[in-house]
N, C-alpha and C positions, 0 to 999 in steps of 0.2 A: 504493500500498500505506500501511495506517495504522502509525505508529510504534507498536512494543510489540507486534506481531502478527507471527507465523511467516510466512515467505515465500508458503505455500499457504493462508493465512487471512485472509480479508477483513475479519473483525470483530474488534475488539479485545477484550480481557478487560475486565472490569467490576472496577476497583481501588478507585475512591471515589465517593462522591455527587458530588463536584464534578466529576470527570472525566464520570461520566454525563451531568449535568445542565448544566454548562457548558462542557465540553470539545469539542474538534473532532475526537474519533475516534468511529467509528461502533461502538457496543458493545450490540446489542441483547439484550434480555432475554427469551429463550425460556421458555415454561411448561414444567412436568414432563413434557409430552408432547412437548415440543420445537417448540412452535408459538408464533407471534406473531399478534395480531389484525391485519387490515389493512382500512381502509376505502378504497373507490374512489370518486373524483367525477369528473365531467366537467369537462375544463379549461376550458371556455367558459363553460357555465351555472353550474357549481358544484353541480350536482345529483347527490345521493348515488345511485351506480349500484349498488353492492353491498358487502357485508361478507364476507370471507373469512379464511383463515389462511394463513401462509406457514411454512416450516421454513427451516432455514439454506440448503439448496439452492435452493429457490424464490426466496428473498431474493437470493442471490447471482446467480442466473440472470437475475432481473429487472434487478438492476444491471447486469450484464455485457451484456445484450441490449438493453435499453429497451423490452422487451415484457413484459407482466405473466405472471407465472408464479405459482401458488398451490399449496398442499397440499390435496387433496381428501380430506377426512376420511371421506366415504361410500365413495369408491373405495380409499382408503389408498394414493394415488400422486401423483406430481407432475402438474401440471394447467398446461399452457400455455394460457391463455385465448384462445380463437379457433382452436385447432389443428384442431377438427373443424368449427365453424361458419364458420370465417372471419371472426367478429366479433372481431378481436385488438385488445387494448388496448395503444396506443402510450403509454409513460410519457412525459410532458412534465415531471413534476417528482414526486420521492419526498421525502416528509418523514417524521421520525420525531419523537415527542411526547417531553415533557420527561424522562421516566425510562425512555426508550427500550424502551417494551413494547407499541408500538402503530405500525403503519406508515400512512400516507396517501399514496395514488398518486393523482395528478391526471392524467387519461388522456384521449386522443382515441380514440374507438371507430370502428374501420373496420367500416361496415356500420350503425352508428346504434343497436345494442342490446346489453346485457350480460346479461341475464336468459334462463336456458334455458327460461323458460315462454314467452317470446316478447315480452316488453315490453321498453321502453328500459332501465328499471330495475328491479332486484329489488324495490324498496320501491314497488310500484305500488297499495297499498291504505292507506288510513288508518284509524285506530280512534277512534271517537267518543270525545271526553273532555269532562268538565265538563256544560255546557248542551247541547252536541251531542248528549249521550245522551238528551234528550228525544225525538228521532226514532228512537231505538232503538239496539241495540248492534251492529247488522250493520257489518261491514266495509264501507268505501267505495272502490271503484275510483277511483284518481286518474289513470289512463291510460286512455283511451277505446278504444284498439285496439292489438293487437299489431303489432310491427314485423316480425316474421316467424312462419312457421308452423314450430313446432318438430318435428312429425312430418316435414315434408319435409327439414328440416336434419339431424335426428338419426336418422330412420329408426326402426329398431328397437332403437336402443341404450338401455340401462336407464336409467331415470329415476334422478337422483342423490338425490332428496329420500327422506329416511328416515322411517319413521312412529315 
């Protein structure tokens, strides 16, 4: 338990810039919706796998269980990554940035993929910039094939992507 927190609270109150930036207490800054951004990378390669959001409960469960939990904005519910697909993210390291408003999870992915579309990473396309645009503005796929077939894994479950 952190000093300065109630017995049932894992997170400290934010009391000073020095405490937030240089202190040893976890005092995350959740936004007006109660969310904090989270970046997830592969523990071995460093590859960015996904960006998501956490609320207090999902961050606490991640810390307690050692498995990634997020807040699904599209479904408006707690989301234990891999509960449906089996592609569980085991957290090997959890970091928080300097002003404690962003989480960085370094994970091992059981099953080798983190993207609901079937690719290893949610960042499976690149955007041409600068001189690369001479070849056109079309997105370029950076992963040649999917790791799994989403229809087989998720069946008729609704796609979480919102238009």
